[in-house]
C-alpha positions, 0 to 999 in steps of 0.5 A: 666062154674060153676053151683050154689050149690043146683041149678037144674043145680047142681042136674042134673050134680051130677045125671049125674056124679053118673049114670056114676060112676061104683062104685056108680052103684055097691054099689047101685045095688039091692037097693031102697031108697028115701032120702029127704035132707033139707039144712038150711040157713039164707035165708031159707031152700033148699030141694032136693031129691035123689031116688036110684033104683037098681044102678041108681040115680035120683035127683032134687030140692023140696020135695019127696013124701014117703021119707024113710029118711030125712037128715037135715044139715046147709048150711055150713055142706052141703058145707063141706060134698060136698067138702069132707072136713068133713066126714058124720060119723063125721058130724052125731056123732057131731050133724051137721047132723040130720037123720029122718026115716029109718037110717038102710037103709042109713047105707046100702047105705053108700057105694053108698052115699060116692060117692056123694062128689067124683062125685061133685069133678069133677064138677065146683061148685059155693058155 
């Protein structure tokens, strides 16, 4: 059964997939970060957070206290990134993704963050 993109069920499915992904665990081992995501859409923004803590991830909807970085993008860009139809580097370089806060921390997590679309590809998501 498909889970709706940016729903609590979607966040739980992505979290489960990433925690089971050896490449994600290895790339995020020894690292800590709290990342706030803001997805803009005509019906209003969607917010979700990601917490990475030494090879494990937690995520959910809403706002995270004490976020190290905030990533803002449109719904269309978020879908393209989730489907791996757009690279995060291209999205950033073309202004489709805005980053606030500690960009160096995000660069250090790039090996872990590129696993998100890989994890989502194994989930039946309704965009």
